[in-house]
N, C-alpha and C positions, 0 to 999 in steps of 0.2 A: 102673859100670851100676847103676841103681836098680830094683829090682823094683816093679811096680805095687803089690803088697801092702805093700809098705813105705814108701810115700808116707805123709808127714805128713798129719794131718786138715786138712780146709779152714780157710781163715782165718775167724776170727770177728771182731765189732766192724765194720771197713769194708772188705768183701771185695773190693772194685773197685779196683785200683791203676790210676791216670791217669798216662800217660807222657807229659809234655810238658817243655818247657823252650828256653830261647834256642837252645842247640846244635842242638837237633833240629828247631827251625824254620828253619835254615840250608840245608836241604834244600829249594831251590826255584830256579825260571830266571829270569833277568831280562829286561828289557826289553819288559814287557807280556806276557810267556809265561804262558798259562792256569794253569800250574802255578807261581805265585809264592810269594814267602816271607812273604805275608801270610795264608796259609790257617790257620795254628795261631792265629795270634791272632783271626781272625774265628769260629772254633771256640770258643775260651775265651771271647769276648764273649758269645755264645748260651749256654753252659753257666753262666756266671755270673749271667746275666739270670734263670735260671731256678732259681737257689740249688744246682745239682747239684755245683758245685765244693766245697761245704762237706760233701757226704756221699761222698765218695771219698777215697781214700790217694794223695796226690801222690808221683810217683815221678821225681826229676829224671833228666835225659839221662844217660846211661853214657858211658864211652869208645867210641871208635870200636872196631867188630872188628877183630882182628888179620887177617893173611893166613890164618892155618890156619883160623880159623873162617869166614871167604869162601868158603875153598876146601873146605868140607863141599858147597857147591852149585856154585860156580862152578868153572871151569879156572882153573888157576894162569897160564895165558897171558892169560886175560882180566881177572883182577885186576891183572897188571901193565899190560895197555894202559892200564886205566883210571888207573892208578897214572903213568902216563906220559902221559897225555892231554894234561894242562895245559901240561907243561913242553914238550912237543913242538909246542905251539901248534895243536893241533887244535880245529877249530871245533864238530863235533858228535860223540858217541859212535856214532852210526848214520848214516843217510840223510838225518837231517834234523829227526826229533822231539824228540832228547836233547840239548840242548846241552852244551858244556862250560863251567863257569862257574868263578869264583876258589873255590878250596878244594873241587872237586867230590869228591875221593877220599875226604877226611876227612868232609864232610857225608854221602856216601853210606856210609860205612862206619859212620858214628854212626848212622843209621837202623837197621841191623843190630846194632850194640851195644846199642841200647835196647831192641831186641826179643830179645835174648838174656838180658839183663839181667831184664827182665820174665817171661821164661821159667823162669829161674832162681829168682825170688820165688814165682812159681805152683808150682814144683815142691817147694820149701822150705816151702810152707803160708803163706807170709807174707801172701798173698792169693790169692783164689779164681779171679778173672777180671782180665783187664787190659783197657785201651783206649789204642790208641797212634795217634793223628790222622795223624801224618805217618810214613806206612808202607803196607804192603799193596802193594808195589811189583811187582805180578803179570804184568807184561810181560816182564820181564827173563829172558833165557835162560840157561843156564849158560855160554855162551860169548860171551854179546852185549847189549848195552844196547836198550832198544826202549820206545816210547810213553811217555817222561818218566820210565824206570824204569832205574835204573844198577845196582843190586845187590838181588837177588830175598829180601828179607827173610824173606818167607814160606816160600820153599825153604830158607834156612838154617835156621830153627826146625824145618822138618819134618826135615830130615837130622840135627840136634842131638836132638831127642826120639829118634830111634832110636839113634844113636851113644852119646850120653852118658847118656839115662835109661833105655833099654830099652823105650820105648813104639814099638810097631810099627804098630799100626792107628789111623791120624789120619783124622778128618773135616776135609777141607777145603772151606768153601762160600763162595761169591763171589757177591754181589749186584750188583757193579759194572755199569754199563751195558756195559763192554766185555769181553770173554771174558777170562778168565784163561789166557791161553795159555802164558805162561811156566811156570806151575806145571802145566798139562794135559799138556803135551809133555813135561816134565822126568820125570813120573811115569806117563805112559800106559801102560806096562806094569808098573807096580808094584801088586800086588794089594792091598797093605796102605794104600794112599792111597785112602781114599773121597772121591771129587771129585763136587761137586754145583755147577753155576754157572747163575743165571738171567741172562740178558744179551740187548741187542737183537740182533736178526737179522744174523749176520755177511754177508750178502749187501748190508746198507746201512750197517754201521757197522764201524770199526776193532776189531781186527785181521783181520776176515773168516773167522774158525775158529769152532768151536764148535757145529756141526751137531749135529742129534739122533743121528746115526749113528755119532757118535764116543763111543765107549762103553768105550774101553780096549783094549788089545791083547793077544794071547796069555791068559796066566794071569790079567790084569787085566780081560778081558772082562766089562762088567757092573757093573765097581766105579765107572764114572764116568757122570754124568748131565748132559748139557748141554740145556739150555732156552732156545730161542731165540725171543724175542717180536717181534711186529711193531711196527714206528714206530707211536707214540702209544698204545702200550698202557699201560694204568694200572694202579690198584691191584687192580681187579678180576682182572685177568689174571695178576698177580703172585700173588696169594693162591692162585688155583687151580691154579698152576704150584707154589707152597709145599708144597702138599699131597703133590705127588708127591716133592719134595726131602725133606720130613721121611720118609715110608715108606722111600725109598731109604737115608737114613742110618740110621734105625733098624734096618733089615735086616740091618746089617753090625757094630752094637753097637761103636763107636769107642771107643778110650781115651782120645781127647783132641780138642778142637775148636779149628780156627782159621779164623776168619770175617773175610773181607774185605768190608767194607761199604761200598764207593765210592758215593758222595753223588751222582754224574752222571746216574742214573736221573731224577731229581726234574724235575718241568716246569719249563721255562725253562733248564736247562742249555745252555751254549752249544756244547757239544760232542755232544750226543745229542739225542733227540727222543722219549723216554719221558715219561710225564706221571705218574709217582708222586707222592704225598704221604709226608710222615715217617712216616706209618702204617704203610707197609710197611717201614721199619727198625726200627721199635718191635715189630712182628709178628715179624719174623725173630730179633731179638735175645731176645725173651723166649721163643719157642720153643726157639731154640739154649740158652739157659740151663736149660730144662728138661731138654732132651736130655742135655746135660752133667751135670747133677744124677742123671739115672737112669743114666747109663754111664761117668762120667768123674770120679766125685766132684767134680763141680761145674767142673772146670778146663776154662776157655775163653780164648783170646785174639783180641780184636777188633782190627782194623787199619783205617785211615781208607780207603785207596785213592784213587780220584778223586772230582771233584766241584769244578766250576768257577765256580759261582754261589755266592758267599760266604754269602748269607743261608740258603741250601739247605743247604749242608754243615751251618752251625751248627746248623739244625732237625734235621738227618737223625741227625747223630752225637751230640747231645744226648738225641736219643729213643732211641739204642741204649745211650748210658750210663745214662739212666734205667731201661730195660727191665733191663739187667743188674744194677742196685741192688735190684731188686725181690725 
């Protein structure tokens, strides 16, 4: 366990690590599913078009996470269930959102393995910040799949920060159009997980959670912030909500930032009805970069999450990368 004061100095040169590659791109669902395997390629095309690929440090996919790592967040029974799902001929891992596909266990564990490799590089000072487009699977619970999410890479990263690196106070920030319920409920009573989520109102949008009164339980009451936006809300509504998010985070002085930057809030996404522009993602990433500099030695990990309009996700995530590079 590494004390915070013993952490290496932040990386110089190319401080942003981009975690991409063929093995990571295999996480996706066939048959015209919104979360197809073409999403990573769409993002990379947008990144290259803006010349940003030459300014980052490319990090290839890591090996799949082992069961011991997966079980830092998930139950052993659930990990075993996913491992056997393809062999047993199951069609879905849940009630109909998350299909079983060839190689589902390896692809899902690779998402987690890449996140943990990125975390190790950040904590070693090799890079200061990372972006992983295929990741941010925030709906998976400790014992279940949900909403296209098999293993919750975010939850595993948070648990690993605590157990392996001694980092307790983690800020989790989520701007995906869907509430990050898999993270929220797993840490609802954890006072050291500082949670802030801006999403479309759960009365109109899956998973139906994330109301303003959900602020944490017990000793964690007040450490969680949920801001639900009405359908058709745009940049101006997000920016007003962001002021609350940033004040909330700064109040608790986090030691590490985990950022889920789903692109499905942009206008035209087929699974939502907000109308953001990429300026939302640029603003959130830039402000979180500054917050991480103020409290965390710059250390921040960003994950793509949702986003089902290919041009939108390319624009939003490129904006995130560019903001993290500044």
